[in-house]
C-alpha positions as CSV (number, residue, x, y, z in Angstrom):
1,M,70.7,-10.7,-3.2
2,T,69.0,-10.4,0.1
3,L,69.5,-13.0,2.8
4,D,66.7,-13.8,5.3
5,P,68.3,-14.4,8.7
6,A,65.2,-16.2,9.9
7,L,66.0,-19.1,7.5
8,S,69.4,-19.8,9.1
9,P,69.4,-22.2,12.1
10,T,72.7,-20.9,13.6
11,I,74.8,-17.7,13.7
12,V,77.6,-19.6,12.0
13,E,75.6,-20.6,8.9
14,L,74.3,-17.1,8.7
15,L,77.9,-15.6,8.7
16,I,79.1,-18.2,6.2
17,E,76.3,-17.2,3.8
18,R,77.0,-13.5,4.3
19,A,80.7,-13.9,3.7
20,A,79.9,-15.7,0.4
21,L,77.3,-13.2,-0.8
22,H,78.9,-9.9,0.2
23,P,82.5,-10.4,1.5
24,E,83.4,-6.7,1.2
25,R,80.4,-5.3,3.1
26,P,81.6,-3.7,6.3
27,A,80.8,-5.8,9.4
28,L,82.8,-4.4,12.3
29,T,84.8,-1.2,12.9
30,F,86.8,-1.1,16.1
31,L,87.9,2.2,17.8
32,T,90.5,0.5,20.0
33,D,91.6,3.9,21.4
34,G,88.0,5.1,21.8
35,D,88.3,7.5,18.8
36,T,90.1,6.3,15.8
37,P,89.2,3.3,13.6
38,T,92.1,0.8,13.8
39,H,90.5,-2.5,12.7
40,V,87.8,-2.7,10.0
41,Y,86.5,-6.1,9.1
42,G,84.3,-7.0,6.1
43,Y,82.1,-10.1,6.3
44,G,84.7,-12.0,4.3
45,E,87.6,-11.2,6.6
46,L,85.6,-11.8,9.7
47,H,84.6,-15.2,8.5
48,A,88.2,-16.0,7.6
49,R,89.5,-15.0,11.0
50,A,86.7,-16.9,12.8
51,R,87.4,-20.0,10.7
52,A,91.2,-19.8,11.4
53,C,90.5,-19.4,15.1
54,A,88.2,-22.4,15.0
55,A,90.9,-24.5,13.3
56,L,93.3,-23.6,16.1
57,L,90.8,-24.5,18.8
58,S,89.7,-27.8,17.1
59,E,93.3,-29.0,17.6
60,R,93.0,-28.7,21.3
61,A,89.3,-29.4,22.2
62,A,86.3,-31.3,20.9
63,P,82.8,-30.1,20.2
64,G,80.9,-29.6,23.5
65,D,84.0,-28.6,25.5
66,R,83.9,-25.3,27.3
67,A,86.2,-22.4,26.4
68,L,86.6,-19.5,28.8
69,L,87.2,-16.1,27.1
70,I,89.4,-13.6,28.9
71,Y,90.0,-10.5,26.8
72,P,89.4,-6.8,26.9
73,T,86.5,-5.7,24.6
74,G,87.9,-5.6,21.1
75,P,88.6,-7.6,17.9
76,D,90.3,-10.5,19.6
77,Y,87.2,-11.1,21.8
78,V,84.9,-11.1,18.8
79,V,87.0,-13.5,16.7
80,A,87.5,-15.9,19.7
81,F,83.7,-16.0,20.4
82,L,82.9,-16.7,16.8
83,G,85.7,-19.2,16.6
84,C,84.2,-21.1,19.5
85,L,80.8,-21.3,17.7
86,Y,82.6,-22.3,14.4
87,A,84.5,-25.1,16.3
88,G,81.4,-26.3,18.2
89,L,82.8,-25.3,21.6
90,I,80.7,-23.8,24.3
91,A,81.8,-20.2,24.7
92,V,82.0,-18.9,28.3
93,P,82.5,-15.1,28.1
94,A,84.4,-13.5,31.0
95,Y,86.8,-10.6,31.4
96,P,90.3,-10.0,32.8
97,P,90.4,-9.4,36.6
98,A,92.2,-6.2,37.7
99,S,94.7,-8.4,39.6
100,P,95.1,-11.9,41.0
101,D,94.0,-10.6,44.4
102,P,90.9,-12.5,45.6
103,R,88.9,-9.3,45.8
104,H,89.3,-8.9,42.0
105,S,89.5,-12.5,40.8
106,G,86.7,-14.0,42.9
107,R,84.1,-14.0,40.1
108,L,86.5,-15.5,37.6
109,V,87.4,-18.2,40.1
110,S,83.7,-19.0,40.6
111,I,83.2,-19.3,36.9
112,L,86.3,-21.5,36.5
113,K,85.0,-23.8,39.3
114,D,81.5,-24.0,37.8
115,A,82.2,-24.3,34.1
116,T,85.4,-26.4,34.3
117,P,86.6,-25.2,30.9
118,R,89.0,-27.2,28.8
119,L,90.5,-24.1,27.3
120,V,91.1,-20.6,28.6
121,L,91.3,-18.2,25.6
122,T,93.1,-14.9,25.6
123,N,95.5,-12.8,23.6
124,S,99.3,-12.7,23.6
125,A,99.4,-9.6,25.8
126,L,97.4,-11.3,28.6
127,A,98.8,-14.8,28.2
128,V,101.9,-14.1,30.3
129,P,100.2,-12.5,33.3
130,L,97.5,-15.2,33.2
131,G,100.1,-17.9,33.1
132,A,101.8,-16.3,36.1
133,A,98.5,-16.1,37.9
134,R,98.2,-19.9,38.0
135,A,100.3,-19.8,41.2
136,V,97.6,-17.9,43.1
137,V,94.6,-19.0,41.0
138,P,95.1,-22.7,40.8
139,E,91.7,-23.2,39.0
140,L,93.5,-21.7,35.9
141,G,95.9,-24.6,35.9
142,A,93.3,-27.2,35.0
143,A,92.7,-25.6,31.6
144,Q,95.0,-25.1,28.6
145,L,95.8,-21.5,28.0
146,V,95.6,-20.5,24.3
147,A,96.5,-17.1,22.8
148,T,94.1,-17.0,19.8
149,D,95.7,-13.9,18.1
150,A,98.4,-16.4,17.0
151,A,96.0,-17.8,14.5
152,N,96.7,-16.6,10.9
153,P,93.6,-15.9,8.8
154,T,95.1,-18.0,6.0
155,D,95.2,-21.1,8.3
156,G,91.5,-21.6,8.1
157,E,91.6,-24.2,5.3
158,A,92.0,-26.9,8.0
159,W,88.6,-26.0,9.5
160,R,85.8,-28.4,8.8
161,W,82.2,-27.3,9.5
162,T,80.2,-29.7,11.6
163,R,76.6,-28.5,11.9
164,P,75.5,-28.6,15.5
165,S,72.0,-29.4,16.6
166,P,70.0,-26.2,17.2
167,D,69.4,-27.5,20.7
168,A,73.2,-27.9,21.3
169,L,74.7,-25.4,23.7
170,A,76.4,-22.4,22.1
171,M,77.5,-20.6,25.3
172,L,77.2,-20.2,29.0
173,Q,76.3,-16.6,29.9
174,Y,77.2,-16.1,33.6
175,T,74.8,-13.9,35.5
176,S,76.2,-10.9,37.2
177,G,75.7,-12.4,40.6
178,S,74.1,-9.3,42.2
179,T,72.2,-11.5,44.7
180,T,74.0,-14.8,44.5
181,S,77.2,-16.4,43.1
182,P,77.3,-16.3,39.3
183,K,75.2,-19.0,37.6
184,G,75.9,-20.2,34.0
185,V,72.8,-19.6,31.8
186,M,72.7,-22.3,29.2
187,L,72.0,-20.8,25.8
188,S,71.6,-23.0,22.8
189,H,72.1,-22.1,19.2
190,A,68.3,-22.1,18.8
191,S,67.8,-19.7,21.8
192,L,70.5,-17.4,20.4
193,M,68.6,-17.1,17.1
194,A,65.3,-16.7,18.8
195,G,66.8,-13.9,20.9
196,E,68.1,-12.2,17.8
197,R,64.6,-12.5,16.2
198,A,63.0,-10.9,19.3
199,I,65.5,-8.0,19.3
200,S,65.0,-7.5,15.5
201,A,61.2,-7.3,15.9
202,A,61.3,-5.0,18.9
203,F,63.8,-2.6,17.4
204,S,62.3,-2.8,13.9
205,M,65.8,-3.3,12.5
206,S,66.4,-2.5,8.8
207,A,69.2,-2.8,6.3
208,D,69.9,0.9,6.7
209,D,70.8,0.7,10.4
210,V,74.2,1.2,11.9
211,V,74.9,0.0,15.4
212,V,77.3,1.9,17.7
213,T,78.3,0.3,21.0
214,W,80.7,0.7,24.0
215,L,79.1,-2.1,26.0
216,P,81.4,-4.9,27.3
217,L,81.3,-8.1,25.2
218,F,81.3,-10.3,28.3
219,H,77.9,-8.9,29.2
220,D,74.7,-10.1,27.5
221,M,73.6,-6.7,26.4
222,G,76.9,-6.1,24.6
223,L,77.4,-9.5,23.2
224,I,73.9,-10.5,22.2
225,G,72.4,-7.1,21.7
226,T,75.1,-5.0,20.0
227,L,77.5,-7.6,18.5
228,L,75.3,-10.5,17.3
229,Q,72.3,-8.3,16.3
230,P,74.1,-6.4,13.5
231,L,75.8,-9.6,12.4
232,Y,72.4,-11.2,12.3
233,H,71.1,-8.4,10.0
234,G,74.3,-8.0,7.9
235,I,74.7,-4.3,8.9
236,P,77.7,-2.4,10.1
237,S,78.6,-1.9,13.7
238,V,81.1,0.3,15.4
239,L,82.7,-0.7,18.8
240,L,84.7,1.1,21.4
241,G,85.8,-0.2,24.7
242,P,83.8,0.5,27.9
243,Q,86.9,1.9,29.6
244,H,87.1,4.6,26.8
245,F,83.4,5.5,27.4
246,M,83.9,5.7,31.2
247,E,87.0,7.9,30.8
248,R,85.2,10.3,28.4
249,P,81.5,9.7,27.9
250,E,81.5,12.0,24.9
251,R,83.4,9.4,23.0
252,W,80.2,7.4,22.7
253,L,78.2,10.3,21.3
254,A,81.1,11.3,19.0
255,A,81.1,7.7,17.6
256,V,77.4,7.9,16.9
257,S,77.9,11.3,15.3
258,K,80.9,10.4,13.2
259,H,79.7,7.0,12.0
260,G,76.0,7.8,11.5
261,G,74.9,5.5,14.2
262,T,71.1,4.8,14.2
263,V,70.9,2.2,17.0
264,S,72.8,2.5,20.2
265,G,72.2,2.5,24.0
266,G,73.1,1.2,27.4
267,P,72.0,1.2,31.0
268,D,70.4,4.2,32.7
269,F,73.7,5.3,34.3
270,A,75.2,5.8,30.8
271,Y,72.6,8.4,29.9
272,R,73.0,10.0,33.3
273,L,76.7,10.2,32.9
274,C,76.4,11.9,29.6
275,A,73.9,14.4,30.9
276,Q,76.1,15.3,33.9
277,R,79.6,15.1,32.5
278,V,79.6,16.0,28.8
279,G,80.2,19.7,28.2
280,D,78.5,21.9,25.6
281,P,77.3,19.4,22.9
282,A,77.5,22.1,20.2
283,A,81.1,22.9,21.1
284,L,82.0,19.3,20.6
285,S,80.5,19.5,17.0
286,L,78.1,16.6,17.7
287,D,75.3,15.7,15.3
288,L,73.0,13.1,16.8
289,S,70.2,13.5,14.2
290,S,71.0,10.0,12.8
291,W,70.3,8.3,16.2
292,R,66.8,6.8,15.8
293,L,66.7,4.2,18.6
294,A,68.4,4.8,21.9
295,F,67.6,1.8,24.0
296,C,67.9,1.8,27.8
297,G,67.7,-1.3,30.0
298,A,69.8,-3.6,32.3
299,E,68.9,-1.6,35.4
300,P,66.0,0.5,36.6
301,V,65.1,3.2,34.0
302,H,64.4,6.6,35.4
303,E,62.2,9.1,33.7
304,Q,64.3,12.0,34.9
305,T,67.5,10.6,33.5
306,L,66.1,10.2,30.0
307,S,64.4,13.6,30.2
308,D,67.7,15.3,31.2
309,F,69.6,13.5,28.4
310,A,67.0,14.4,25.7
311,Q,66.9,18.0,26.8
312,K,70.6,18.5,26.9
313,F,71.3,16.9,23.4
314,S,68.2,18.2,21.6
315,A,70.3,21.1,20.4
316,V,72.5,18.8,18.4
317,G,69.7,16.8,16.8
318,F,68.8,14.2,19.3
319,D,65.1,13.3,19.1
320,A,63.5,12.4,22.4
321,K,61.2,10.0,20.4
322,A,64.3,7.8,19.8
323,L,64.5,6.9,23.5
324,Y,63.5,3.3,23.9
325,P,63.1,1.8,27.4
326,C,63.2,-2.0,27.4
327,Y,63.5,-4.9,29.8
328,G,65.4,-8.2,29.6
329,L,67.8,-10.6,31.2
330,A,70.4,-13.3,30.3
331,E,67.9,-16.1,31.1
332,S,65.7,-15.0,28.2
333,T,68.7,-14.4,25.8
334,L,68.5,-10.7,26.6
335,L,65.3,-9.0,25.4
336,V,61.9,-9.6,27.0
337,T,59.8,-6.5,26.4
338,G,60.1,-3.4,24.3
339,G,57.9,-0.7,22.8
340,R,57.6,0.7,19.3
341,R,60.5,2.4,17.7
342,G,60.0,6.1,17.6
343,S,57.4,6.3,20.3
344,G,59.7,7.7,23.0
345,V,59.2,7.3,26.7
346,R,55.9,6.6,28.3
347,S,55.6,6.6,32.1
348,V,52.9,6.3,34.8
349,R,52.8,7.9,38.2
350,V,51.6,5.8,41.1
351,D,51.2,6.4,44.8
352,A,54.4,5.2,46.5
353,A,52.6,4.1,49.7
354,A,50.1,1.9,47.8
355,L,53.0,0.4,45.8
356,S,54.7,-0.6,49.0
357,E,51.7,-2.8,49.6
358,D,51.7,-4.2,46.1
359,R,48.9,-1.9,44.9
360,V,48.9,0.4,41.9
361,E,47.0,3.6,42.5
362,P,47.5,6.5,40.0
363,S,48.8,9.7,41.6
364,D,49.8,12.9,39.7
365,A,52.3,13.6,42.5
366,G,53.4,10.1,42.9
367,R,56.4,8.0,41.9
368,A,57.2,8.0,38.1
369,L,57.6,4.5,36.6
370,V,58.8,4.0,33.1
371,C,56.9,1.6,30.8
372,C,59.1,-1.0,29.1
373,G,56.9,-2.1,26.3
374,G,55.3,-5.4,25.6
375,A,56.3,-9.0,24.8
376,Q,57.7,-9.8,21.4
377,P,56.4,-12.3,18.8
378,E,56.6,-15.9,19.9
379,H,56.9,-14.8,23.6
380,D,54.5,-14.2,26.5
381,V,54.8,-12.2,29.7
382,I,52.6,-12.6,32.7
383,I,52.6,-11.2,36.2
384,A,52.4,-14.0,38.7
385,H,51.8,-14.2,42.4
386,P,55.3,-14.8,43.9
387,E,54.2,-17.7,46.2
388,T,51.3,-19.4,44.3
389,G,52.3,-18.7,40.7
390,A,48.8,-17.7,39.8
391,A,48.5,-15.2,37.0
392,L,47.4,-11.7,38.3
393,A,45.2,-9.2,36.6
394,E,46.5,-6.1,34.9
395,G,47.5,-3.5,37.4
396,A,48.5,-5.9,40.1
397,V,52.1,-6.1,41.3
398,G,53.8,-9.5,41.2
399,E,56.7,-11.5,39.8
400,I,57.5,-11.2,36.1
401,W,57.3,-14.5,34.3
402,V,58.4,-15.1,30.7
403,A,57.8,-17.9,28.2
404,G,59.1,-18.4,24.6
405,P,61.8,-19.9,22.4
406,S,64.5,-17.5,23.6
407,V,64.1,-18.7,27.3
408,A,67.3,-20.6,28.3
409,R,67.4,-24.3,29.3
410,G,68.5,-23.5,32.8
411,Y,71.7,-23.1,34.8
412,W,74.8,-25.1,34.1
413,N,75.4,-27.9,36.6
414,N,72.8,-26.3,39.0
415,P,69.5,-28.3,39.0
416,E,68.3,-26.7,42.2
417,A,68.6,-23.2,40.8
418,T,67.1,-24.4,37.5
419,N,64.1,-25.9,39.1
420,A,63.5,-22.8,41.2
421,S,63.6,-20.4,38.2
422,F,62.3,-22.5,35.3
423,V,58.9,-23.9,36.0
424,T,56.5,-25.9,33.9
425,R,52.9,-25.0,33.5
426,G,51.1,-27.2,31.1
427,S,53.2,-27.6,28.0
428,R,55.2,-24.5,28.5
429,T,58.3,-23.6,30.5
430,W,58.1,-20.2,32.3
431,L,61.1,-18.3,33.5
432,R,60.6,-16.8,36.9
433,T,62.7,-13.6,36.6
434,G,62.8,-12.6,40.3
435,D,61.8,-9.1,39.2
436,L,58.6,-7.4,40.3
437,G,56.3,-5.4,38.1
438,F,52.8,-5.0,36.7
439,L,51.1,-4.6,33.3
440,Q,49.7,-1.3,32.2
441,Q,47.8,-1.3,28.9
442,G,49.8,-4.3,27.8
443,E,53.1,-2.7,28.7
444,L,55.4,-4.0,31.4
445,V,56.3,-1.7,34.3
446,V,59.2,-2.9,36.5
447,T,59.0,-1.9,40.1
448,G,61.9,-3.7,41.7
449,R,63.6,-7.0,42.4
450,L,61.8,-9.6,44.6
451,K,64.9,-10.6,46.6
452,D,66.0,-7.0,47.1
453,L,62.8,-5.8,48.8
454,I,63.2,-4.5,52.3
455,I,60.1,-5.4,54.3
456,V,59.7,-3.3,57.5
457,R,56.6,-4.0,59.6
458,G,54.7,-5.3,56.6
459,Y,55.6,-2.5,54.3
460,N,57.6,-3.2,51.1
461,L,60.4,-0.7,50.6
462,Y,62.4,-0.6,47.3
463,P,66.1,-0.2,47.9
464,Q,66.7,1.8,44.7
465,D,64.2,4.4,45.9
466,I,66.1,4.8,49.2
467,E,69.4,4.9,47.3
468,R,68.2,7.6,45.0
469,S,66.7,9.7,47.8
470,V,70.0,9.6,49.8
471,E,72.2,10.6,46.8
472,E,69.9,13.4,45.9
473,R,70.1,14.9,49.4
474,A,73.7,14.1,50.2
475,E,75.6,15.4,47.2
476,V,79.0,14.7,48.9
477,L,78.5,10.9,48.3
478,R,79.9,9.2,45.3
479,R,77.3,8.8,42.6
480,G,76.0,5.3,42.1
481,R,77.8,3.9,45.1
482,T,75.0,4.0,47.7
483,V,73.4,0.7,48.6
484,A,70.4,0.1,50.8
485,F,69.6,-3.4,52.1
486,G,67.5,-5.1,54.8
487,L,69.3,-6.1,58.0
488,E,67.8,-7.9,61.0
489,I,68.2,-5.7,64.1
490,D,66.4,-6.4,67.4
491,G,64.7,-9.4,65.9
492,E,63.1,-7.7,62.9
493,E,64.2,-6.4,59.5
494,Q,65.4,-2.8,59.4
495,I,66.9,-0.5,56.8
496,A,70.7,-0.2,56.4
497,V,72.5,2.2,54.1
498,A,76.1,2.0,53.0
499,A,77.7,4.8,50.9
500,E,81.1,5.6,49.6
501,V,82.8,9.0,50.3
502,S,85.8,10.3,48.2
503,P,89.0,11.1,50.0
504,R,88.6,14.8,49.4
505,M,85.1,14.8,50.9
506,Q,86.3,12.8,53.9
507,K,88.4,15.9,54.8
508,L,85.7,18.4,54.2
509,V,82.6,17.0,56.0
510,D,81.8,15.8,59.4
511,L,81.2,12.1,58.7
512,N,79.2,11.4,61.9
513,A,76.9,14.3,61.1
514,L,76.6,13.0,57.5
515,C,75.6,9.5,58.8
516,Q,72.8,11.0,61.0
517,R,71.6,13.2,58.1
518,I,71.3,10.1,55.9
519,S,69.3,8.3,58.5
520,E,67.0,11.2,58.9
521,T,66.5,11.6,55.2
522,V,65.4,8.0,54.9
523,A,62.9,8.5,57.7
524,M,61.5,11.7,56.2
525,L,61.1,10.3,52.7
526,H,60.3,6.6,53.3
527,G,58.6,6.5,56.7
528,E,61.4,4.5,58.4
529,P,64.8,5.6,59.5
530,A,68.0,3.9,58.5
531,R,68.9,2.0,61.7
532,L,72.4,1.5,60.4
533,V,74.5,3.9,58.2
534,L,78.0,3.0,57.0
535,L,80.3,5.5,55.3
536,L,82.9,3.6,53.2
537,A,86.1,4.3,51.3
538,P,85.9,4.3,47.4
539,G,85.9,0.8,45.9
540,T,84.3,-0.8,49.0
541,V,80.7,-1.2,47.9
542,P,80.5,-4.6,46.1
543,L,79.5,-4.4,42.4
544,T,78.8,-7.0,39.7
545,S,80.8,-7.4,36.5
546,S,78.4,-5.0,34.8
547,G,78.5,-2.4,37.5
548,K,75.3,-3.2,39.4
549,L,75.1,-2.8,43.2
550,M,75.4,-6.1,45.1
551,R,73.0,-5.4,48.0
552,S,73.0,-8.8,49.5
553,A,76.8,-9.1,49.2
554,C,77.2,-5.8,51.1
555,R,74.9,-7.1,53.8
556,K,76.9,-10.3,54.2
557,A,80.2,-8.4,54.2
558,W,78.9,-6.3,57.1
559,E,77.6,-9.3,59.0
560,N,80.9,-11.2,58.5
561,K,82.9,-8.2,59.7
562,Q,84.6,-7.9,56.3
563,I,83.9,-4.1,56.0
564,E,85.9,-1.4,57.8
565,P,83.7,1.7,57.7
566,L,85.1,5.3,57.9
567,A,82.1,6.1,60.1
568,T,79.2,4.1,61.6
569,Y,75.9,5.3,62.8
570,E,73.5,3.0,64.7
571,L,70.1,4.4,65.7
572,P,69.0,3.3,69.1
573,A,65.9,0.9,69.3
574,R,62.8,2.8,68.5
575,P,59.9,3.1,71.0
576,A,57.3,0.3,71.0
577,V,54.7,2.6,69.5
578,E,55.6,4.8,66.7
579,T,53.6,6.7,64.0
580,R,54.6,5.9,60.5
581,G,55.5,8.8,58.3
582,S,54.5,9.4,54.7
583,M,55.7,7.0,52.0
584,D,55.1,9.6,49.2
585,A,58.1,10.9,47.3
586,P,58.5,14.7,47.6
């Protein structure tokens, strides 16, 4: 018997039906050491464990209460999240901080203060250190700590299903906080199901698919995209922890190869890491011929990254047509746009100088921008003027706006931020994404983030362009740890660059000369020098929970004298009259 997921109003009802129809069908396989299957759950066992967890939670909280999840990615996380949905609680995904030190626990404290959970859920291994952390993180003390792995699957008989309204909140997905403090995106049961429908349509999912993922479950791409989507379709999924991927990127590819993965993916950096760090693919006995959809999103998608990956792994069966650039964000329950499965990567080349003035001019030698597909059924995407909200014509750069059933209700306990990002036009609510882009033949092309723009003398400079240029021409810097931001100097906005240098390189290079070279590189390639260059020790550049650069946080840390650079370079004030250099990329 085939089950149509579109007919189920909630994830819970869908899983109950799947457990009844095909309890032995494989649901989740966990590679808890990154290589070996250690937990294999069929739909029947997964339902039993979620039900037992829900019974445990229902003794301690009521429907509508918040429950904060603090686990490493793994089976306990999955069961606790589903247990919250089964019990009618509002799940609040998070992750264990590296230590109680404020530098590591700051985001968790912000979430605790904002969500005010009744329960903090974890496993037995973390319960002791979290309990001890109450002394230095008093916000933990307001909630009851529950080790959910104490629940026995046979204890689920006490669970009683109370069907929630589709409009009831299912979870709070806290944003990464790359430009501001984390905000809790309010996702209802209905928006979760709408988000899964959108992913299903975009990916052309089928009963033959197998999902393989290393993405963290506290992040929306991991939780909504690679955990709930296979459960939505009743297909198998294989999970390994993000730490295992980062230690040895080939583990991701080996899992796809060994388990016949057809759908898998991650941010741009994951493909770059594999292309750079994985040895001879043939020597690793990889077979990637089963991989039919390799999605890439969550950060700027670079044509060169995907090209390098496809070229390196073509010898072991990877088909470049499987590459699938897409665009999404938590406020739209993940996916916003995507292309057609099997179409590969399409990009456009535009004049960089024109783009800095919000104009799109084709240029064979210009900047390559990857197309991220179109809007999915039930949803619409427009490009709007950032100040007036007026819809712009195709080919004009503006703010990306999204409308549809997967768009969230707003931010938890934050009406000011909600009103700023969720606006009503006629009978529809539009999400202002804060991202910049344009439409090209119906496909979305993302050009940058509105708040991250550096505007120097009327010219728009994209920090990711500057960061990429600096790293390409200063190979001694740590990859992915260079951040560019705008800083007011002498009464006007200027370019600042901060970059991490490894301890070994600190001994091998002249740091002052490196600073000057970085400033000159920015001037040569982007028409304006970096007026301030900071070289930093590893671990100093602020990152979000998902590894994104926090440009504004870096700027604030410098302004507040919270950064101690290894070396600092400040360019003297420029002459009153200066000829602007070329904006074109080399």
